[in-house]
C-alpha positions as CSV (number, residue, x, y, z in Angstrom):
1,M,-50.9,-49.0,-39.0
2,P,-48.9,-46.2,-37.5
3,Q,-46.2,-44.7,-39.5
4,A,-42.7,-46.1,-38.8
5,A,-40.5,-43.8,-36.7
6,G,-37.2,-42.7,-38.1
7,V,-35.7,-40.3,-40.6
8,A,-37.0,-40.6,-44.1
9,D,-35.1,-39.6,-47.2
10,A,-35.9,-36.1,-48.3
11,P,-38.5,-36.1,-51.1
12,A,-37.0,-35.6,-54.5
13,T,-38.7,-32.2,-54.8
14,E,-36.8,-30.9,-51.8
15,T,-33.5,-31.6,-53.5
16,G,-34.6,-30.1,-56.8
17,I,-34.5,-33.5,-58.5
18,S,-37.6,-35.2,-59.7
19,G,-38.0,-38.4,-61.7
20,G,-36.2,-38.2,-65.0
21,E,-34.2,-35.1,-64.3
22,H,-31.0,-36.9,-64.1
23,G,-29.3,-39.3,-66.4
24,D,-26.3,-41.6,-66.5
25,E,-23.9,-38.7,-67.1
26,S,-20.4,-38.7,-65.6
27,I,-19.3,-35.5,-63.8
28,L,-15.7,-34.6,-63.0
29,I,-15.6,-32.4,-59.8
30,V,-12.4,-30.4,-59.4
31,E,-12.2,-28.7,-56.0
32,D,-9.1,-28.1,-53.9
33,D,-10.9,-28.0,-50.5
34,A,-11.3,-31.7,-49.4
35,L,-14.4,-31.1,-47.3
36,V,-16.2,-29.2,-50.0
37,R,-15.1,-31.8,-52.6
38,E,-16.4,-34.7,-50.5
39,Y,-19.7,-32.9,-49.9
40,V,-20.2,-32.1,-53.6
41,V,-19.3,-35.6,-54.7
42,A,-21.9,-36.9,-52.2
43,Q,-24.6,-34.5,-53.4
44,I,-24.0,-35.2,-57.1
45,S,-23.9,-39.0,-56.5
46,R,-27.2,-38.7,-54.6
47,F,-28.7,-37.1,-57.7
48,G,-27.8,-40.3,-59.6
49,Y,-24.8,-39.2,-61.6
50,H,-21.4,-41.0,-61.8
51,T,-18.7,-38.9,-60.2
52,L,-15.0,-38.5,-60.6
53,A,-13.0,-36.2,-58.3
54,A,-9.7,-34.3,-58.4
55,S,-8.2,-31.8,-56.0
56,N,-6.3,-29.7,-58.6
57,A,-5.9,-29.1,-62.3
58,A,-3.1,-31.6,-62.7
59,E,-5.2,-34.4,-61.2
60,G,-8.2,-33.3,-63.3
61,L,-6.2,-33.4,-66.5
62,A,-5.0,-36.9,-65.7
63,I,-8.6,-37.9,-65.6
64,I,-9.4,-36.0,-68.8
65,D,-6.5,-37.8,-70.5
66,G,-7.7,-41.2,-69.2
67,D,-10.4,-43.5,-70.6
68,E,-13.2,-42.5,-68.1
69,R,-16.2,-41.0,-69.7
70,V,-16.7,-37.3,-68.6
71,D,-19.8,-35.4,-69.7
72,L,-19.5,-32.4,-67.4
73,L,-16.6,-30.6,-65.7
74,F,-17.6,-29.0,-62.5
75,T,-14.7,-26.9,-61.3
76,D,-13.9,-24.3,-58.8
77,V,-12.5,-21.1,-60.4
78,I,-9.9,-20.3,-57.8
79,M,-7.4,-23.1,-57.3
80,P,-3.8,-23.3,-56.1
81,G,-1.1,-24.8,-58.3
82,G,-0.6,-22.4,-61.1
83,M,-3.7,-23.1,-63.1
84,N,-7.1,-21.6,-62.2
85,G,-10.4,-23.2,-63.1
86,R,-10.8,-21.2,-66.3
87,Q,-7.3,-22.2,-67.6
88,F,-8.0,-25.8,-66.6
89,A,-11.3,-25.9,-68.4
90,T,-9.7,-24.4,-71.5
91,E,-7.1,-27.1,-71.5
92,A,-9.7,-29.8,-70.8
93,L,-11.7,-28.6,-73.8
94,K,-8.7,-28.8,-76.1
95,R,-8.4,-32.4,-75.1
96,R,-12.1,-33.2,-75.1
97,P,-14.0,-30.9,-77.4
98,G,-17.7,-30.7,-76.6
99,L,-17.1,-31.2,-72.9
100,K,-19.7,-29.2,-70.9
101,V,-18.3,-26.9,-68.1
102,L,-19.9,-25.6,-65.0
103,Y,-17.9,-23.2,-62.8
104,T,-18.3,-22.5,-59.1
105,S,-16.8,-19.8,-57.0
106,G,-17.1,-18.0,-53.7
107,Y,-15.5,-14.9,-55.1
108,T,-17.4,-12.2,-57.0
109,E,-14.4,-11.0,-59.0
110,D,-12.3,-13.8,-60.5
111,A,-11.1,-15.2,-63.8
112,I,-14.6,-15.4,-65.4
113,V,-16.3,-12.3,-64.1
114,H,-15.3,-9.0,-65.7
115,H,-16.9,-5.7,-64.7
116,G,-19.7,-7.6,-62.9
117,R,-20.5,-9.7,-66.0
118,L,-19.8,-13.3,-66.8
119,D,-17.8,-14.1,-69.9
120,A,-20.1,-15.2,-72.8
121,G,-21.2,-18.8,-72.7
122,V,-20.0,-19.3,-69.1
123,L,-22.2,-21.0,-66.4
124,L,-21.3,-20.1,-62.8
125,L,-22.9,-21.4,-59.6
126,P,-21.9,-19.0,-56.8
127,K,-20.9,-20.4,-53.4
128,P,-22.5,-21.1,-51.1
129,Y,-25.4,-22.8,-53.0
130,L,-28.3,-25.0,-52.2
131,S,-28.5,-28.6,-53.3
132,S,-31.5,-27.8,-55.5
133,D,-29.5,-25.0,-57.2
134,L,-26.6,-27.5,-57.8
135,A,-29.0,-30.0,-59.3
136,W,-30.6,-27.4,-61.6
137,M,-27.3,-25.9,-62.8
138,I,-26.0,-29.4,-63.6
139,R,-29.0,-30.1,-65.8
140,T,-28.7,-26.7,-67.4
141,A,-25.0,-27.2,-68.1
142,L,-25.6,-30.7,-69.5
143,A,-28.4,-29.4,-71.8
144,S,-26.3,-26.5,-73.1
C-alpha cells in the first residue's frame, strides 16, 4: 500500500531523545519572555517531562514553596524584577537542597560567566539552542 500523505512526527533521533532518555521528572522553567517560555515548555513537554512555568523569580519561588515536585530548575540568567537567575537558583536551593539547576542565557558575560569561564559546577545552555541540545543538557543536569 502507498504511504499515507501528511506530516509525520519527527523521529526521536532528530530531537535528541531516544527511548529511555527521559523519565518522569518535573522541570520548572523560569523565563521572562512569554514566547520563549511557551516554546521551551512545549519542547520539554514533548520530551516527556512534566513542566511548570514561571515568568520571574517571585513566581518561581512560589512554585518552589508549594507542594509540586520539582526535579530540575531551568532558568534564564538575565531576568527583570531585582533577582537574576543565579540569585533565584541560590534561593531555590536553600528551600529545596538537592534541586538540579540548568541555566540558559543569550549573553556571554553575565552572572555566572567570569573572565570567559563558568562558575564551578554550573551548567549553561547558551541561547539560541537546538532542541537536541536542550534534551541533552536536561539529561546531563538531571544526572549531575
